[in-house]
Backbone as JSON Lines, residues from 0, in Angstrom:
{"i":0,"aa":"M","n":[5.61,99.26,29.2],"ca":[5.17,98.9,30.54],"c":[5.31,100.1,31.49]}
{"i":1,"aa":"Q","n":[6.44,100.81,31.44],"ca":[6.61,101.95,32.32],"c":[5.67,103.09,31.95]}
{"i":2,"aa":"F","n":[5.39,103.24,30.65],"ca":[4.49,104.29,30.21],"c":[3.09,104.06,30.79]}
{"i":3,"aa":"T","n":[2.64,102.83,30.83],"ca":[1.33,102.51,31.4],"c":[1.29,102.85,32.88]}
{"i":4,"aa":"A","n":[2.35,102.53,33.59],"ca":[2.41,102.86,35.02],"c":[2.39,104.37,35.23]}
{"i":5,"aa":"M","n":[3.07,105.12,34.34],"ca":[3.07,106.58,34.45],"c":[1.67,107.14,34.24]}
{"i":6,"aa":"I","n":[0.96,106.61,33.25],"ca":[-0.41,107.08,32.98],"c":[-1.34,106.76,34.14]}
{"i":7,"aa":"V","n":[-1.22,105.56,34.67],"ca":[-2.05,105.16,35.82],"c":[-1.76,106.06,37.02]}
{"i":8,"aa":"N","n":[-0.49,106.35,37.27],"ca":[-0.13,107.23,38.38],"c":[-0.63,108.65,38.16]}
{"i":9,"aa":"L","n":[-0.59,109.12,36.92],"ca":[-1.09,110.46,36.6],"c":[-2.6,110.54,36.86]}
{"i":10,"aa":"I","n":[-3.32,109.54,36.39],"ca":[-4.78,109.51,36.61],"c":[-5.09,109.41,38.1]}
{"i":11,"aa":"Y","n":[-4.34,108.59,38.81],"ca":[-4.53,108.44,40.25],"c":[-4.26,109.76,40.98]}
{"i":12,"aa":"S","n":[-3.24,110.47,40.55],"ca":[-2.91,111.76,41.18],"c":[-3.99,112.8,40.91]}
{"i":13,"aa":"I","n":[-4.48,112.85,39.68],"ca":[-5.53,113.81,39.35],"c":[-6.8,113.51,40.14]}
{"i":14,"aa":"M","n":[-7.18,112.25,40.19],"ca":[-8.37,111.87,40.98],"c":[-8.16,112.18,42.45]}
{"i":15,"aa":"G","n":[-6.96,111.94,42.95],"ca":[-6.66,112.25,44.34],"c":[-6.73,113.73,44.63]}
{"i":16,"aa":"G","n":[-6.24,114.54,43.7],"ca":[-6.33,115.99,43.86],"c":[-7.76,116.48,43.9]}
{"i":17,"aa":"I","n":[-8.58,115.93,43.03],"ca":[-10.0,116.3,43.01],"c":[-10.67,115.86,44.3]}
{"i":18,"aa":"L","n":[-10.37,114.65,44.76],"ca":[-10.94,114.18,46.02],"c":[-10.48,115.04,47.2]}
{"i":19,"aa":"T","n":[-9.23,115.47,47.17],"ca":[-8.72,116.33,48.24],"c":[-9.51,117.63,48.3]}
{"i":20,"aa":"L","n":[-9.73,118.24,47.14],"ca":[-10.5,119.48,47.11],"c":[-11.93,119.26,47.58]}
{"i":21,"aa":"L","n":[-12.53,118.15,47.2],"ca":[-13.9,117.85,47.65],"c":[-13.94,117.65,49.17]}
{"i":22,"aa":"F","n":[-12.97,116.91,49.72],"ca":[-12.94,116.71,51.16],"c":[-12.71,118.02,51.91]}
{"i":23,"aa":"M","n":[-11.89,118.9,51.36],"ca":[-11.67,120.21,51.98],"c":[-12.97,121.02,51.97]}
{"i":24,"aa":"Y","n":[-13.67,120.99,50.85],"ca":[-14.93,121.73,50.74],"c":[-15.95,121.21,51.74]}
{"i":25,"aa":"F","n":[-16.11,119.88,51.79],"ca":[-17.1,119.31,52.7],"c":[-16.66,119.43,54.16]}
{"i":26,"aa":"G","n":[-15.37,119.42,54.43],"ca":[-14.89,119.65,55.78],"c":[-15.22,121.06,56.26]}
{"i":27,"aa":"Y","n":[-15.05,122.03,55.35],"ca":[-15.41,123.41,55.67],"c":[-16.91,123.55,55.91]}
{"i":28,"aa":"K","n":[-17.72,122.94,55.03],"ca":[-19.17,123.02,55.18],"c":[-19.64,122.31,56.46]}
{"i":29,"aa":"W","n":[-19.0,121.18,56.79],"ca":[-19.34,120.45,58.01],"c":[-19.02,121.3,59.23]}
{"i":30,"aa":"F","n":[-17.85,121.94,59.23],"ca":[-17.48,122.83,60.33],"c":[-18.47,123.97,60.45]}
{"i":31,"aa":"D","n":[-18.86,124.55,59.31],"ca":[-19.79,125.67,59.31],"c":[-21.17,125.25,59.82]}
{"i":32,"aa":"K","n":[-21.56,124.02,59.52],"ca":[-22.88,123.53,59.94],"c":[-22.96,123.3,61.45]}
{"i":33,"aa":"F","n":[-21.88,122.82,62.05],"ca":[-21.92,122.43,63.45],"c":[-21.46,123.52,64.42]}
{"i":34,"aa":"T","n":[-21.11,124.68,63.92],"ca":[-20.76,125.79,64.82],"c":[-21.96,126.72,64.94]}
{"i":35,"aa":"D","n":[-21.97,127.5,66.01],"ca":[-23.08,128.41,66.28],"c":[-23.0,129.7,65.48]}
{"i":36,"aa":"F","n":[-21.94,129.9,64.74],"ca":[-21.76,131.14,63.99],"c":[-21.55,130.81,62.52]}
{"i":37,"aa":"N","n":[-21.71,131.83,61.69],"ca":[-21.48,131.67,60.26],"c":[-20.0,131.9,59.97]}
{"i":38,"aa":"T","n":[-19.34,130.88,59.5],"ca":[-17.89,130.95,59.3],"c":[-17.52,132.01,58.26]}
{"i":39,"aa":"S","n":[-18.26,132.09,57.18],"ca":[-17.96,133.07,56.13],"c":[-18.08,134.5,56.65]}
{"i":40,"aa":"T","n":[-19.1,134.75,57.47],"ca":[-19.28,136.09,58.04],"c":[-18.13,136.42,58.99]}
{"i":41,"aa":"E","n":[-17.75,135.47,59.8],"ca":[-16.65,135.71,60.75],"c":[-15.33,135.93,60.01]}
{"i":42,"aa":"L","n":[-15.11,135.21,58.93],"ca":[-13.9,135.43,58.14],"c":[-13.92,136.81,57.48]}
{"i":43,"aa":"A","n":[-15.11,137.24,57.04],"ca":[-15.23,138.57,56.44],"c":[-14.98,139.67,57.46]}
{"i":44,"aa":"K","n":[-15.3,139.4,58.74],"ca":[-15.04,140.37,59.82],"c":[-13.6,140.28,60.31]}
{"i":45,"aa":"D","n":[-12.76,139.5,59.65],"ca":[-11.34,139.36,59.97],"c":[-11.13,138.72,61.34]}
{"i":46,"aa":"N","n":[-11.93,137.71,61.64],"ca":[-11.78,136.96,62.89],"c":[-10.63,135.97,62.71]}
{"i":47,"aa":"K","n":[-9.51,136.27,63.34],"ca":[-8.3,135.47,63.15],"c":[-8.42,134.07,63.74]}
{"i":48,"aa":"A","n":[-9.17,133.91,64.82],"ca":[-9.33,132.59,65.43],"c":[-10.06,131.64,64.48]}
{"i":49,"aa":"V","n":[-11.13,132.13,63.87],"ca":[-11.86,131.3,62.91],"c":[-10.97,131.02,61.69]}
{"i":50,"aa":"G","n":[-10.21,131.98,61.27],"ca":[-9.3,131.79,60.14],"c":[-8.26,130.71,60.43]}
{"i":51,"aa":"L","n":[-7.75,130.71,61.64],"ca":[-6.77,129.67,62.01],"c":[-7.39,128.29,62.05]}
{"i":52,"aa":"V","n":[-8.63,128.2,62.53],"ca":[-9.3,126.9,62.57],"c":[-9.56,126.4,61.15]}
{"i":53,"aa":"V","n":[-10.03,127.28,60.27],"ca":[-10.27,126.89,58.88],"c":[-8.96,126.5,58.21]}
{"i":54,"aa":"M","n":[-7.9,127.22,58.49],"ca":[-6.59,126.86,57.95],"c":[-6.18,125.47,58.44]}
{"i":55,"aa":"G","n":[-6.43,125.18,59.7],"ca":[-6.11,123.87,60.25],"c":[-6.9,122.76,59.58]}
{"i":56,"aa":"I","n":[-8.17,123.04,59.27],"ca":[-8.99,122.05,58.57],"c":[-8.39,121.76,57.2]}
{"i":57,"aa":"F","n":[-8.06,122.82,56.46],"ca":[-7.51,122.63,55.11],"c":[-6.17,121.92,55.15]}
{"i":58,"aa":"I","n":[-5.3,122.29,56.07],"ca":[-3.99,121.64,56.15],"c":[-4.14,120.19,56.58]}
{"i":59,"aa":"G","n":[-4.97,119.93,57.58],"ca":[-5.15,118.56,58.06],"c":[-5.72,117.63,57.0]}
{"i":60,"aa":"V","n":[-6.76,118.08,56.32],"ca":[-7.36,117.25,55.27],"c":[-6.38,117.09,54.11]}
{"i":61,"aa":"G","n":[-5.69,118.17,53.76],"ca":[-4.74,118.11,52.65],"c":[-3.59,117.15,52.92]}
{"i":62,"aa":"V","n":[-3.05,117.2,54.12],"ca":[-1.95,116.29,54.47],"c":[-2.43,114.85,54.5]}
{"i":63,"aa":"A","n":[-3.58,114.61,55.1],"ca":[-4.09,113.24,55.21],"c":[-4.35,112.64,53.84]}
{"i":64,"aa":"V","n":[-5.07,113.36,52.99],"ca":[-5.38,112.83,51.67],"c":[-4.13,112.8,50.8]}
{"i":65,"aa":"G","n":[-3.25,113.77,50.97],"ca":[-1.99,113.76,50.22],"c":[-1.13,112.55,50.55]}
{"i":66,"aa":"L","n":[-1.11,112.16,51.8],"ca":[-0.37,110.95,52.16],"c":[-0.98,109.7,51.53]}
{"i":67,"aa":"V","n":[-2.29,109.64,51.5],"ca":[-2.94,108.5,50.87],"c":[-2.59,108.45,49.39]}
{"i":68,"aa":"I","n":[-2.6,109.6,48.73],"ca":[-2.24,109.65,47.31],"c":[-0.79,109.25,47.13]}
{"i":69,"aa":"G","n":[0.09,109.83,47.92],"ca":[1.52,109.55,47.8],"c":[1.87,108.1,48.06]}
{"i":70,"aa":"L","n":[1.24,107.5,49.03],"ca":[1.54,106.11,49.34],"c":[0.95,105.15,48.3]}
{"i":71,"aa":"G","n":[-0.08,105.62,47.59],"ca":[-0.69,104.77,46.59],"c":[0.04,104.77,45.26]}
{"i":72,"aa":"L","n":[0.93,105.74,45.05],"ca":[1.66,105.79,43.78],"c":[2.75,104.74,43.76]}
{"i":73,"aa":"N","n":[3.03,104.24,42.58],"ca":[4.07,103.2,42.43],"c":[5.45,103.8,42.5]}
């Protein structure tokens, strides 16, 4: 019985990790679409303000989805 719960939690964690990466990717693309500048170009020019905003997107999405994954585990 415990082994089954461990396998279910492992699968849930892997799926959650994949979803987290997908949400981070789409969050970045969404931000890039709605701004007047190209985020990748600004990051290549070492624009620290854009870098901090992108970092905030990744941390915010990661924490939010991570909490959902963590609270869903048995």
